[in-house]
N, C-alpha and C positions, 0 to 999 in steps of 0.2 A: 504493500499499500504506500501511501504518500511520503514524500520527502519532507522531513521536518527540520533539516538543518538550515535552510535558506532564510535570509532576513531581507527586508526591503528598505531602501533609503530613498528619499525624495526631497530634492533641494536641501540636502544636508539634514533633514529631520528624520530621525530613525523611527521606523514603523514598529508595530508589535510583531513578535516572532510568529511564523507560520504554524497553524495548529493542525493536527491530525486527530480526527474523531475516533476514539477507541470503543466507546460504549455510547449508544444512542437510545433515548426514550422511544418507546414504540407505541403505536396507535392503540394497541391493546391495553395500555396502562403500565405495562412493564417498564420499570425505571431502574437505572443504575446509579448507585450512589457510594460514597465513602471510598475515594481512591487511595491506593497504596502503591508504592514503587521502589524497587530496588535495581542496582546495576551489578551484574557479574562481570568482573574485569577479564577473567581468563577467556571467556567466549564473547566478550563484547556484546552482551545480551541484557536487555531490560525485561523485567517481569512486572507486568501491570495488573493489579488486583482491583476488584470492586465488589460491592454487594449487588445482587440481582433481587429485585423486589417485584411483586405482583402490582404494587402501587407506590406512590411516593412516601407512603406512611412507614415509620420505623417498624410498626407492628406487622407489616407485610414483607418484611426481609425474608429470603429463603435461603440462599446459597451464595457462596463466593465464586466469582468468575475470574479468569486469568487470560491474558494475551502475552505472548513472546515477541519482543522486538529485537532484531538482530541488526547490526550496523553494517552496511554494505555501500562502499564507494560514497561515503559521506552523507548517506541517508539511512533511515531506520525502516526495515521492512517488518511488518506485523503479521503474525499468524492469526487464524480465526480464533474466536472466543472459545474457551474451554471451561466447563463447569467442573469444579473441584468436588466431586461426589463424596469423597471420603471425609471432607471437612465438615462433620455433622455429628450430632447425637439424636437418636430417635425421639420425635415429637418436639424437637426444639428447632428454632431458627438460627441461622449463622450469621454473625455480624462482626463488624470492626476488624478487618485484616490488618495484621501488623507484622511484616516480615523482617527477618534479620538474617544475616549470612555469617556463619562460623567458618573462618578461613583456614583453621588448622585441619579440621575433618571435612572441609568442603561441603557443609550441610546447611541447607535453608531450613530455617524454623519459621513456619507461618502460624503465628498466634491469632487467636480469634476468641470471641465469647459465643456461647449457645445459650439462648434464652428460651425458657419453656413456652410452647405454643405462640400465641399472640399477645402475651402479657405485656403491656406497654411499660415503659420506663417510669411514667408518672404514678402508675398504680403501685409499683414497687416502692417508690418514695413515700407515698401516702400511707401504705400499710406497713412499711418497714420489712417486708418479706422479699427477700432476694430470690430471684428465679434464674440468675446467670451462672454459668460454669466457665471456668478458665481452661481453655483447650489449645492444642497445637498439633500440626501435622508436619512432617519433615520430608525433604527431598535431597537425594544424594547425586542426582543427575541433572542439576540445574533446572528443575521444575518440569522435567519430562514426565516424571511419575511421582506419586506421593504416598506416604504412609497412611495407615488408619489413624483416627484421632486419638490423642492421649488426654485425658482429663486430669488436670492438676489441682482441681478445686480442693480436694481434701488434703492432699499432701503438702500444698504450699500455703493455702489460706487457712484451712482447718476451722476451728471453733470461732476464730476471729470474724468470719463472715456473718455471724449472728449480729454483729454491731454494724453490719452494712446493709443499707436498703437495696443497693444494686452496685454493680461496678462494671468496668470495661477496660480494654487495652487500647492504647493509641488514641485514635487511629492513626495510620501512617506507618512509618518504619521504626524499628529498633536500631541499636547500634552495638558494635564490638569495640572496646576500648583497646588501646596500645598494650595494656597489660593482660588482654585476652578476655576480660569480663564481658559477657553479653548482657544488655540491659533492654528491657521491654517497658516502655513508658506506660503507666497504668493510673487510673483514678478510681475512687470508690466514694459513694454517697454515705458518709459516716453518720450514724444515729447518735447525736450527742446526748439526748435526754429521752427516756422512755417512761411511759406510765401504763402499767398493766400490759406490757409486751408491745404497746403501740408508741410510735415516735410522737413527741409534742410537735404541734405545727411549727414549721420554719426552723426546726432544729437539726434537720437532715441536710447536711452541706457536703459538696463534693471536696476531695482533697487528692492532690496528685502525689504519686510515689512511683518507685521503680520495683519491677521484679527482675532479679538478676541471677546469673549463673557463673561460676568460676571454674567449672569442669567440663567445658565444651558443650553445655546444654544437657548433661546427664541428670543434674539436680537443679532446682531452682528455689530461691529465697525472696522474701519480702523486704524492702526498705521500709524506712519510716515516712510517714505522711508529711507533707508540707503544712506547716502551722499557719496556713492562710487558705481561705477558700480558693480553690483552683480546680478546673475541670479537665477537659480533654487536653492532652499535652504531648510534646515531643521533647527529645533530649539530644545533646551533642557534646563531645569531648573537646575541651579547649587545652591546648598545651602552651604554656608560657615560655619566655626565653630562658628560664632556668631549667626547663624540661619538666616542670611540675604539671600534673593533670587536674583539670577541674571539670566536673560534669555540670552542664548547663541545662536548666529546665525551662520551658517556655509553655505556658499554660492558659487555657481559655478562662476568662473572668469577665464579669460585667463591667462595661466602661472602658477599661485598659487591660492588656495582657498582664499576666503575673509572670515574673522572672525569678529564678533562684539559682544559687551555685552550691555545689557540693565538693567538699575536699576529701570525702570518704568514698569516692569512686561510685557515688550514687546511692550510698545507704541512707544518708540523711541530708537534707538541704538546709542551709543557714539562711536566716533573715530574708525570706521572700519579699518581694517588693513589686509595686506596679511599675509598668513600663510606660512612661508618659507619651512617648512617641508611636507606640503601637496601640492604636484605638481599635475597640471592638464595635461592630455594627449593631445597632438597635439596642434592645433591652437584654437580649440573650447571648450576643456575641457569635463567634464562629470558630470552628477548628482552624488551626494554622500549622504550617510545617517549618522546621528549622533543620539546617545541616551545617556541620563544621567542614572546613576544607584548609589546606595549607595556604598561607598568606603568600602572595607573590613577592619576589624580590623588588626592592625599590628601584623604580625606573624601568621595570621589566617591559619588553616589547608588548605593545597593546594596552598597557596600563596607563598610558599617557604621562608616565614619569611622576605621577602625583600620589601622595599618600596622605592618610590622616595624621595629624600631630600626635595621635595616640597609637598609631599603628605598630610602633615598636614594643608595645607590651606583650604581644603574644605571637606565637608562630602559627596560630589558628585565627581565621576569620569566619563569620557567620553569614549565612543567607536565611531570610525568613519570607514566606509567602503567606498572604492573608488579604481579604477584602479590605480596601483602604477607606470606603465611604463610612461615615460615622452614624449613618441612619439606616442603610439597607445593605444586604450582601451583594455588592457590586465592585467593579474596578479592582480586579485582583492585582496586587502589587508584589515586587520583589524588593525587599529591604536588604541593605548591606550593612554589616557591622565590622568595622576595622578595629574596634577597641572593645572586644566582648566582655572584659572584666570590669567595664565601667557602665554606669546607669544610663549614660546619654550617648552611647556609641552609635545608635541607629541613624543612618542617612535617610533622606527623603526616598520614597519608592519609585521604582520603574514600573509603570502599568504595562502588564503583559496581556491583560484582557479588559477592554472597556465594556461595561454592561454587566448583567447579572453573573455573579460568580460566588462560589461557596468553598467547599472543602478542598485541599490541595495536599500534595505530597512531593517532596524534593529528592532527587538523587544527584550524585556527583560522579562523573567519569574522569578518573585521574589520568587515563591513557590519552584522551583527547582533550582534556581540560575544559569540558563542557558540562553545564548543568542541565538537568531535565526536570520538568514539572508536569505532574498529572493533576488536572483540575476539573472540578465541576464548573460548567459555564454555559451560556447560551444568549440568545438575542432577547428573549422575553422572560426567561426563567433559568436559573442556574441548574435546574433539574433536566434540562434538554440533553445534555451530553456530558461525557468525560473525556477531555482532549488531552493531548500530549504535546508539549513544546520543548525545544532544545535551544541553548544560547550559551555564548561564552561570557566569562566575567567582564570582558572588555565592554559588552553591551550595557551592562549594569553600571560599570564605572563611567562610561561616557555620559550616560543619563544623570548619574549623581553629579559629576563635575560640571555639566551644563547647567543644572539647577542650583548648584551650591549645597553645601553640607548642612546648613543650619535650617531648622524648621521656622 
């Protein structure tokens, strides 16, 4: 299918990157939502995941679907859509794809949740009765085949789940740190106060945390929740110039995003804070994606020879994708952070889709030094399609330097 690597320029003004539609809403009502994306360097292959639903409603999610994108002659060629039939539990619906690649064993872990029947999230929050299970499947052949589902709810969460109204992973991608630790971003609606086994109204609040493994995914453990209201999240590893590692968490929150740093490889996060430059749309906000990547050398070709005054603080920069409009889910932007250990490091966004847009997920191809984004977008509604775009850092840098770095 389509070539996604080309970009257009007109009279010196850079246009938005070309989009390739991977999943499209059908006239029958079938809708594809919740994108997740990973890149496999060895085979130069993208794996794009989404939920297949019989309607736009969360309660009508059914199964996870996947498409493979292989890079050929500067373009990405996509396979037909495949239903991951093994990613399920009987009488449950499958939601929130969250893949991570374990490089030592060359294993893809695809995490997700399975929720009983059509039980909606708000019903679980109101009753305090969790109906979600923590699950994953694996692939050792780059997504050509998949294992049966493994349910981790009892072994990882155990009795703690009694204090949770519900929970979910991601959605989006997980990470593998330089020390080998695998991290799956997670959040749970914690019941702060109960009365006769029912939660007090407005005391059930979401909190982000990590699920991690130090043995190549053989066993998994839970980290501690952020001590601030925080919902759907993604994480990235930041390496400073002393070689120390910091795990960064970026989470959904009303008004502005919540950010937090961990000095314990994601076990717990200190002093979560609001990100004043990262606004949430409307009252409920929206999911967003974050990814870390090696900072370019100062003056590197294509970077315009410009760097932020704080760029020398880390070896890692961050990209973040999210709707930029304060009122509605529209105008998906790519934000660059050249000083990710500081609270004010985010530059102005480059808009990659003007119009309705929603959830997104980022991936980075080190070998081609390109980024890819899988995003919900459309002309009249963000539910119309899930599209793929690819772009180099120089596109983001050019936009930032043209606009200036200050908000």
